[in-house]
FIDOLO-336791 format. One record per residue: x, y, z of N, C-alpha, C in turn; residue in one letter. Coordinates in steps of 0.001 Angstrom, whole numbers, plus 500000, padded with zeros to 6 digits. Layout:
+--------+--------+--------+--------+--------+--------+--------+--------+--------+------+
:    npx :    npy :    npz :   capx :   capy :   capz :    cpx :    cpy :    cpz : rest :
+--------+--------+--------+--------+--------+--------+--------+--------+--------+------+
:      X :      Y :      Z :      X :      Y :      Z :      X :      Y :      Z :    A :
...
+--------+--------+--------+--------+--------+--------+--------+--------+--------+------+
This chain:
+--------+--------+--------+--------+--------+--------+--------+--------+--------+------+
:    npx :    npy :    npz :   capx :   capy :   capz :    cpx :    cpy :    cpz : rest :
+--------+--------+--------+--------+--------+--------+--------+--------+--------+------+
: 280450 : 847544 : 045888 : 281098 : 848843 : 045272 : 282538 : 848567 : 044962 :    M :
: 283134 : 848943 : 043756 : 284393 : 848966 : 043732 : 285162 : 849901 : 044141 :    A :
: 286495 : 849714 : 044554 : 287068 : 850857 : 045096 : 287976 : 851461 : 043985 :    V :
: 287822 : 852623 : 043902 : 288525 : 853504 : 042623 : 289461 : 854598 : 043382 :    S :
: 290528 : 854391 : 043421 : 291322 : 855448 : 043881 : 291410 : 856639 : 042872 :    P :
: 291283 : 857870 : 043538 : 291611 : 859052 : 042931 : 292590 : 860028 : 043374 :    Y :
: 293366 : 860609 : 042695 : 294479 : 861243 : 043033 : 294388 : 862738 : 043496 :    R :
: 294468 : 863155 : 044738 : 294317 : 864603 : 045281 : 295478 : 865345 : 044991 :    V :
: 295181 : 866720 : 045000 : 296413 : 867478 : 044946 : 296208 : 868588 : 045654 :    T :
: 297304 : 869371 : 046355 : 297022 : 870351 : 047135 : 296460 : 871424 : 046365 :    P :
: 295621 : 872407 : 047013 : 295148 : 873441 : 046485 : 294859 : 874833 : 047622 :    A :
: 295328 : 875929 : 047118 : 295056 : 877011 : 048042 : 293672 : 877606 : 047778 :    R :
: 292781 : 877913 : 048833 : 291437 : 878235 : 048617 : 291324 : 879339 : 049656 :    I :
: 291294 : 880641 : 049190 : 291363 : 881759 : 049773 : 292487 : 881837 : 050912 :    G :
: 292452 : 882173 : 052108 : 293628 : 882112 : 052994 : 293602 : 880566 : 053500 :    N :
: 293063 : 879576 : 052871 : 293150 : 878171 : 053501 : 293612 : 877365 : 052608 :    S :
: 293939 : 876149 : 053070 : 294824 : 875151 : 052220 : 293795 : 874022 : 052052 :    S :
: 293707 : 873310 : 051041 : 292743 : 872425 : 050804 : 293123 : 871104 : 049803 :    G :
: 292543 : 870174 : 049574 : 292721 : 869180 : 048577 : 291870 : 869192 : 047453 :    L :
: 292310 : 868871 : 046296 : 291544 : 869283 : 045080 : 291366 : 867738 : 044700 :    R :
: 289825 : 867295 : 044531 : 289517 : 866104 : 043718 : 289362 : 866355 : 042274 :    L :
: 289840 : 865399 : 041557 : 289747 : 865498 : 040142 : 288444 : 865400 : 039558 :    P :
: 288160 : 866024 : 038364 : 286814 : 865754 : 037678 : 286197 : 864437 : 037539 :    A :
: 287027 : 863584 : 037648 : 286814 : 862223 : 037395 : 285893 : 861661 : 038561 :    A :
: 286361 : 862069 : 039656 : 285756 : 861795 : 040849 : 284297 : 862055 : 040839 :    F :
: 284126 : 863358 : 040532 : 282541 : 864056 : 040337 : 281579 : 863277 : 039391 :    Y :
: 282514 : 863082 : 038068 : 281762 : 862237 : 037028 : 281407 : 860980 : 037643 :    R :
: 282229 : 860079 : 038332 : 281721 : 858811 : 038810 : 280871 : 858832 : 039835 :    D :
: 280795 : 859922 : 040823 : 280125 : 860045 : 041834 : 279318 : 861529 : 042227 :    H :
: 278338 : 861717 : 041173 : 277919 : 863160 : 040974 : 277176 : 863563 : 042543 :    P :
: 276794 : 862445 : 043206 : 276087 : 862808 : 044457 : 276911 : 863632 : 045364 :    Q :
: 278170 : 863758 : 045417 : 279111 : 864400 : 046294 : 279414 : 865914 : 045683 :    F :
: 278929 : 866061 : 044547 : 279087 : 867546 : 044023 : 278438 : 868463 : 045094 :    A :
: 279227 : 869485 : 045646 : 278961 : 870432 : 046476 : 278511 : 869952 : 047805 :    G :
: 279039 : 868671 : 048181 : 278796 : 868340 : 049654 : 279572 : 868633 : 050646 :    A :
: 279215 : 868773 : 051793 : 280155 : 869062 : 052942 : 280470 : 868137 : 053565 :    A :
: 281329 : 867898 : 054488 : 281497 : 866790 : 055334 : 282538 : 866933 : 056554 :    G :
: 283288 : 865823 : 057060 : 284373 : 865991 : 057981 : 285564 : 864871 : 057722 :    H :
: 286600 : 865278 : 057888 : 287679 : 864535 : 057765 : 288124 : 864066 : 059277 :    V :
: 288834 : 862777 : 059246 : 289161 : 862289 : 060376 : 290788 : 861767 : 060068 :    E :
: 291730 : 862061 : 060966 : 293205 : 861794 : 060956 : 293226 : 860239 : 061482 :    V :
: 293326 : 859195 : 060715 : 293537 : 857658 : 061421 : 295006 : 857326 : 061676 :    L :
: 295883 : 857905 : 060963 : 297299 : 857728 : 061271 : 297983 : 858870 : 060637 :    D :
: 299446 : 858890 : 060668 : 300229 : 859879 : 059934 : 300052 : 860066 : 058523 :    H :
: 299647 : 859348 : 057905 : 299426 : 859286 : 056296 : 298342 : 858903 : 055794 :    S :
: 296983 : 858739 : 056823 : 295763 : 858167 : 056258 : 294784 : 859109 : 056809 :    T :
: 293796 : 859631 : 056159 : 292512 : 860468 : 056385 : 291288 : 859563 : 056110 :    L :
: 290440 : 859899 : 056519 : 289032 : 859298 : 056435 : 288112 : 860484 : 056037 :    L :
: 287627 : 860686 : 054766 : 286783 : 861702 : 054614 : 285183 : 861143 : 054454 :    L :
: 284551 : 861832 : 055215 : 283092 : 861587 : 055075 : 282438 : 862607 : 054540 :    R :
: 281873 : 862516 : 053549 : 281061 : 863701 : 052889 : 279382 : 863205 : 053035 :    L :
: 278735 : 864361 : 053106 : 277246 : 864286 : 053455 : 276661 : 864838 : 052176 :    E :
: 276105 : 863803 : 051360 : 275631 : 864638 : 049872 : 274303 : 865162 : 050193 :    P :
: 274032 : 866412 : 049699 : 272596 : 867108 : 049648 : 271887 : 866851 : 048357 :    E :
: 270621 : 866797 : 048530 : 269898 : 866772 : 047228 : 270198 : 868115 : 046527 :    E :
: 270237 : 867915 : 045305 : 270480 : 869010 : 044552 : 269172 : 869977 : 044399 :    Q :
: 269456 : 871141 : 044771 : 268464 : 872354 : 044357 : 268136 : 872332 : 043028 :    R :
: 266995 : 872722 : 042821 : 266502 : 872810 : 041335 : 266489 : 874303 : 040968 :    Q :
: 266529 : 874711 : 039708 : 266422 : 875997 : 039047 : 266686 : 877131 : 039968 :    G :
: 265478 : 878088 : 040037 : 265807 : 879113 : 040518 : 266106 : 879404 : 042143 :    E :
: 265842 : 878346 : 042956 : 266043 : 878152 : 044242 : 267523 : 878140 : 044385 :    A :
: 268429 : 877312 : 043436 : 269996 : 877207 : 043438 : 270414 : 878758 : 042961 :    E :
: 269755 : 879396 : 042033 : 270187 : 880430 : 041416 : 270112 : 881689 : 042701 :    E :
: 268928 : 881806 : 043135 : 268756 : 882758 : 044335 : 269734 : 882301 : 045409 :    D :
: 269971 : 881330 : 045782 : 270929 : 880989 : 046738 : 272523 : 881475 : 046476 :    S :
: 272641 : 881327 : 045081 : 273941 : 881820 : 044569 : 274050 : 883498 : 044658 :    L :
: 272937 : 883830 : 044217 : 272919 : 885478 : 044141 : 272930 : 885998 : 045580 :    M :
: 272169 : 885415 : 046492 : 272036 : 885850 : 047917 : 273443 : 885759 : 048671 :    L :
: 274129 : 884667 : 048223 : 275630 : 884404 : 048767 : 276372 : 885500 : 048317 :    G :
: 276516 : 885726 : 046940 : 277249 : 886809 : 046066 : 277096 : 888082 : 046960 :    L :
: 275821 : 888419 : 046945 : 275380 : 889702 : 047546 : 275827 : 889902 : 049047 :    F :
: 275658 : 888878 : 049915 : 276079 : 888931 : 051202 : 277543 : 889087 : 051292 :    L :
: 278208 : 888315 : 050284 : 279861 : 888617 : 050188 : 280203 : 889878 : 050147 :    D :
: 279471 : 890503 : 048994 : 279740 : 891823 : 048431 : 279503 : 892882 : 049673 :    F :
: 278368 : 892633 : 050454 : 278235 : 893537 : 051843 : 279266 : 893510 : 052854 :    L :
: 279656 : 892268 : 052931 : 280487 : 892082 : 054053 : 282038 : 892431 : 053763 :    S :
: 282280 : 892396 : 052423 : 283471 : 893008 : 051888 : 283592 : 894606 : 052034 :    R :
: 282214 : 895189 : 051411 : 282141 : 896640 : 051582 : 282346 : 897156 : 053385 :    Q :
: 281552 : 896553 : 054002 : 281559 : 896968 : 055596 : 282910 : 896827 : 055873 :    A :
: 283650 : 895928 : 055628 : 285004 : 895598 : 056247 : 286081 : 896438 : 055723 :    L :
: 285763 : 896887 : 054513 : 286812 : 897818 : 053917 : 286626 : 899279 : 053865 :    T :
: 285623 : 899783 : 054294 : 285139 : 901000 : 054348 : 285535 : 901607 : 055633 :    T :
: 286021 : 903015 : 055778 : 286539 : 903411 : 056900 : 285511 : 903761 : 057852 :    D :
: 284214 : 903795 : 057303 : 283257 : 904107 : 058666 : 282626 : 902821 : 059026 :    L :
: 282811 : 901719 : 058398 : 282339 : 900503 : 058944 : 280986 : 900293 : 058297 :    G :
: 280344 : 899110 : 059108 : 278716 : 899042 : 058714 : 278019 : 900020 : 059011 :    P :
: 276888 : 900585 : 058110 : 275846 : 901613 : 058379 : 274787 : 900950 : 058904 :    V :
: 274290 : 901447 : 059937 : 273200 : 900851 : 060529 : 271872 : 901228 : 059943 :    L :
: 271003 : 900419 : 059785 : 269667 : 900590 : 058976 : 268709 : 901406 : 059932 :    Y :
: 268322 : 902540 : 059750 : 267608 : 903122 : 060807 : 265967 : 903030 : 060447 :    T :
: 265322 : 903354 : 061279 : 263819 : 903568 : 061295 : 263393 : 904548 : 060050 :    E :
: 264190 : 905530 : 059949 : 263980 : 906659 : 058979 : 264234 : 906041 : 057661 :    A :
: 265127 : 905218 : 057409 : 265614 : 904617 : 056317 : 264496 : 903723 : 055917 :    M :
: 264018 : 902796 : 056912 : 262960 : 901978 : 056404 : 261698 : 902626 : 056142 :    A :
: 261368 : 904025 : 056850 : 259969 : 904680 : 056272 : 260300 : 905100 : 054794 :    A :
: 261527 : 905525 : 054404 : 261722 : 906189 : 053053 : 261519 : 904805 : 052205 :    D :
: 261967 : 903568 : 052384 : 261976 : 902425 : 051669 : 260437 : 902239 : 051473 :    D :
: 259673 : 902154 : 052497 : 258307 : 901862 : 052361 : 257513 : 902890 : 051580 :    D :
: 257945 : 904085 : 051635 : 257254 : 905247 : 050757 : 257707 : 904901 : 049281 :    E :
: 258873 : 904369 : 049212 : 259406 : 904245 : 047665 : 258714 : 902891 : 047131 :    L :
: 258414 : 901885 : 047963 : 257784 : 900841 : 047631 : 256341 : 900533 : 047699 :    L :
: 255456 : 901827 : 047967 : 254190 : 901714 : 048325 : 253664 : 901339 : 046859 :    A :
: 252638 : 900649 : 046924 : 252023 : 900175 : 045578 : 252885 : 899243 : 044541 :    G :
: 253969 : 898940 : 044911 : 254828 : 897949 : 043942 : 254248 : 896365 : 044442 :    V :
: 254104 : 895605 : 043457 : 253873 : 894427 : 043515 : 254555 : 893573 : 042736 :    T :
: 254929 : 892339 : 042856 : 255788 : 891325 : 042309 : 254903 : 890240 : 041752 :    V :
: 254604 : 889931 : 040586 : 253943 : 888711 : 039980 : 254647 : 887546 : 040228 :    D :
: 254088 : 886320 : 039794 : 254464 : 885091 : 040173 : 255804 : 884917 : 039045 :    A :
: 256000 : 885636 : 038101 : 257067 : 885326 : 037398 : 258322 : 886464 : 037776 :    A :
: 257966 : 886941 : 038849 : 259088 : 888011 : 039468 : 258890 : 889469 : 038912 :    G :
: 258046 : 889604 : 037983 : 257864 : 891210 : 037267 : 257159 : 892058 : 038260 :    E :
: 257920 : 893304 : 038297 : 257534 : 894394 : 039246 : 256297 : 894997 : 038407 :    L :
: 255355 : 895641 : 039352 : 254429 : 896423 : 038592 : 253896 : 897719 : 039855 :    S :
: 253547 : 898606 : 039480 : 253069 : 899629 : 040428 : 251502 : 899545 : 040146 :    R :
: 250782 : 899471 : 041310 : 249569 : 899497 : 041226 : 249085 : 901149 : 041082 :    A :
+--------+--------+--------+--------+--------+--------+--------+--------+--------+------+
């Protein structure tokens, strides 16, 4: 495998700092898109980055994962920014939800219907 150097640039990622890899890296090595990994300091100017590629999730599973992540981020922000903090889900709330959803079914296409 030929060694191809890629220039990295510093990047601000939320409250953290990171290194941005160029798009050419991902074009040449698509197996690393979305991969997590570990970094090891070898000396004062050398890092070793080990990426652990994951198999790409297909279609709806990837979309569901993204939507769930966005929803959980939203809930976390709401819970942290409201004066009351998180609201506990009570048995009374669960009973109300059960009553509301009684007779509702979801078909294979994700369509809701009431029996």
